[in-house]
C-alpha positions as a Markdown table, in Angstrom:
| # | Residue | x | y | z |
|---|---|---|---|---|
| 1 | Met | -89.9 | -7.2 | 90.6 |
| 2 | Ile | -90.9 | -9.8 | 87.7 |
| 3 | Arg | -92.8 | -7.1 | 85.7 |
| 4 | Phe | -89.2 | -5.1 | 86.1 |
| 5 | Leu | -87.4 | -8.3 | 85.0 |
| 6 | Ser | -89.3 | -8.9 | 82.5 |
| 7 | Ala | -89.5 | -5.0 | 80.9 |
| 8 | Leu | -85.9 | -4.5 | 81.4 |
| 9 | Ala | -85.3 | -8.1 | 79.4 |
| 10 | Ala | -87.2 | -6.2 | 77.0 |
| 11 | Thr | -85.7 | -3.4 | 76.0 |
| 12 | Gly | -82.3 | -5.5 | 76.0 |
| 13 | Leu | -83.6 | -7.2 | 73.0 |
| 14 | Ile | -85.2 | -4.1 | 71.9 |
| 15 | Ala | -81.8 | -2.2 | 72.3 |
| 16 | Ser | -79.3 | -5.1 | 70.9 |
| 17 | Ala | -78.0 | -5.0 | 66.8 |
| 18 | Ala | -79.6 | -7.2 | 64.7 |
| 19 | Pro | -77.2 | -9.2 | 62.7 |
| 20 | Ala | -79.9 | -9.2 | 59.6 |
| 21 | Ser | -77.8 | -7.6 | 56.9 |
| 22 | Pro | -74.3 | -8.5 | 56.3 |
| 23 | Lys | -71.9 | -5.8 | 56.4 |
| 24 | Pro | -71.0 | -4.0 | 52.9 |
| 25 | Cys | -68.1 | -4.3 | 50.8 |
| 26 | Arg | -65.3 | -1.3 | 51.4 |
| 27 | Asp | -62.3 | -0.7 | 49.1 |
| 28 | Ala | -59.1 | 0.6 | 50.1 |
| 29 | Gln | -60.1 | 4.2 | 50.5 |
| 30 | Gly | -63.0 | 3.2 | 53.0 |
| 31 | Arg | -66.4 | 3.9 | 50.5 |
| 32 | Val | -69.1 | 1.0 | 50.2 |
| 33 | Val | -68.4 | -0.9 | 47.0 |
| 34 | Pro | -70.5 | -3.9 | 45.2 |
| 35 | Cys | -69.3 | -7.2 | 46.7 |
| 36 | Thr | -67.1 | -9.5 | 44.5 |
| 37 | Gln | -68.2 | -13.0 | 44.0 |
| 38 | Pro | -66.0 | -15.6 | 45.2 |
| 39 | Lys | -63.3 | -16.7 | 42.8 |
| 40 | Lys | -64.0 | -20.4 | 40.9 |
| 41 | Thr | -61.0 | -22.9 | 41.6 |
| 42 | Ala | -59.2 | -24.0 | 38.4 |
| 43 | Ala | -59.6 | -27.3 | 37.6 |
| 44 | Arg | -57.6 | -30.3 | 39.1 |
| 45 | Cys | -55.6 | -32.9 | 37.1 |
| 46 | Lys | -53.7 | -35.7 | 38.0 |
| 47 | Asp | -51.4 | -37.8 | 35.9 |
| 48 | Asp | -51.0 | -41.7 | 35.3 |
| 49 | Lys | -48.5 | -41.3 | 39.2 |
| 50 | Gly | -51.2 | -39.5 | 40.8 |
| 51 | Arg | -49.1 | -36.3 | 40.5 |
| 52 | Phe | -51.1 | -32.9 | 39.9 |
| 53 | Val | -50.4 | -32.0 | 36.1 |
| 54 | Ala | -51.5 | -29.0 | 34.7 |
| 55 | Cys | -55.1 | -30.1 | 32.9 |
| 56 | Asp | -54.3 | -29.3 | 29.0 |
| 57 | Lys | -51.0 | -32.2 | 29.3 |
| 58 | Pro | -52.0 | -35.5 | 27.5 |
| 59 | Gly | -52.7 | -38.3 | 29.8 |
| 60 | Ala | -54.3 | -35.5 | 32.3 |
| 61 | Arg | -57.8 | -36.6 | 34.2 |
| 62 | Ser | -59.9 | -34.5 | 36.0 |
| 63 | Ile | -60.2 | -35.4 | 39.9 |
| 64 | Pro | -63.7 | -34.9 | 41.4 |
| 65 | Lys | -64.3 | -32.3 | 43.9 |
| 66 | Ser | -65.1 | -33.6 | 47.4 |
């Protein structure tokens, strides 16, 4: 009985799908395409009052990423 259960467990492990490789990226038509890297986030800046502003404005200071 123990041999039967161990053999059953071994075949279950062999037959299961291994999640070793990531899923490929696909386009709208379903074709496999190279995956794109995630976009970098834009720099965030605050003015003297603490409101978010565009970083090219005078007096804007960059805030650290956390």
